[in-house]
N, C-alpha and C positions, 0 to 999 in steps of 0.2 A: 483549426477550431479556435474560437475566442472564448475566454473564460472570464468570469466576473472579476477575479483578482489577477492583475498582471504586474510583473516587475521585470527589470532587466536581469541578466545573469549576475551582474555585480551586486544588485540589490538582494537577489536570492542567496548568493554566497554569504553576504554580510548577515542576513537574517538567520541563516542556518548556523553560522558561527556564533552569533549572539545567543542562540537557543542551546548551544552546546551539542548540536547534532553530531552524530558520528561522522568521521571523515568522508565516507562514501556517499553520504546523503545527497550532496549536490549532483554528483555524477549519476546516481540512481534516479533521482526525482526530476532533474532537468534535462538529462541526456539519455534516459532509458537504459542505463547500465543495469547489471544484475549482480547482486552479491553471490558469493559462492554458497552452495547448499550447506546446511548445518553450521553456518558461521554467524548468523544473525541473532541479535539479543532476544528477539521475541519468538524464535522457533520453538523453544521449550518452555515458554512463559505461560503460566496457567492461572494467574491471579484474576479475581473479579474486577471488572471495570470496562473501559472502552478504549478503542484504538482510533487515533485521529491522524490526519495528514500532518506530517512533520513540518511542512512548509506553511500552511495557512491555518491549521488547527481544526479544520472541519471534521466532524465525527463521521467515521467510516464504518466501523464494526463494533458490535457488542461482544464482550468476551464469551457469552453463552453460545455464540455461533462459531467459535474456534474449535477445530478438531485436529487430531494428529493424522495427517495424510501420509506421513513417512517420506515425504518428498524433499525435506530439508529446508522448507520455507514455511512461515506461519500461514496456515490455511483456514479459511472461513467458509461456511456454507450459505451465508446470506450477508449482504451489505445493507447498511442503512438506506432506506428508499431514497433515491435521488442523489445519493452522495457520490456515486461513481459513474463516469462516462466510459463507454466502450469504443474502441477503435480497432478496425481490422489491421492486423500486423502480418505482413508477408516477408519479414526479415528471416534470415537463416534458412531460406529455402522451404518454409512451411507456412501454413495459414494458422494463425492464433488470434485470440481476442485480447488485446492489450487493455488494461484498466488504468484510468487516470482519475485524479480528483476532479470532480465536477466544478469545484470552485476555482482552482488555480492551475489545473492541467498537470499536476505533478504525476510522473510515472509511478505507479504502485506495483505493478506486476501483470499477471494475466489471469483470466478466468477460463476454466475448463469444465466440460460437461461430465465429469467423472467423480463428483462429490456425493455425499450421503443424502438421504432423505431429510427433510421434505423437498428440498430444491433440486437435488442432483448436481449442484454446482460446487466447484472448488476454486475459490478466490485464492490464488497462490501469490502471496505478497512478499515484497522485500522488507525486512525489518528496518532497513535504513530509511524507508519512506514513511514509517509509522512513529507515532508518539503514544505512549500508554498513559491513561488517566485512571486512577483508582476511583471507586464510587465516592461521592460526597458523603462526609460524616453525618 
């Protein structure tokens, strides 16, 4: 897939370092790594605001759609329309739906059909792929 924002690995590494992203951010976002459950900084984070792609800054989720799925990763029941692209993932001997930023292709996590109403979806995200922004004053 081709995304509107493209950079080399070296450019992504430098950008994430300049932003002060956590050490795992490059491996998670650019190489589809997964952080260990219950270790991410946004798993138990409940402040009002919005969650953005750590790489390009695109808005992905509103805090009002976050819920405690008990899975160990930040979970949301709805993404911002058009913010996320879905890719069939057949790794690890199973079929899942990978979620990536529609602007830069950063790996975010996966979406599952076991979330709450009204969507029934659970966007299971890596904290390392997200940046939180509180509401503007």
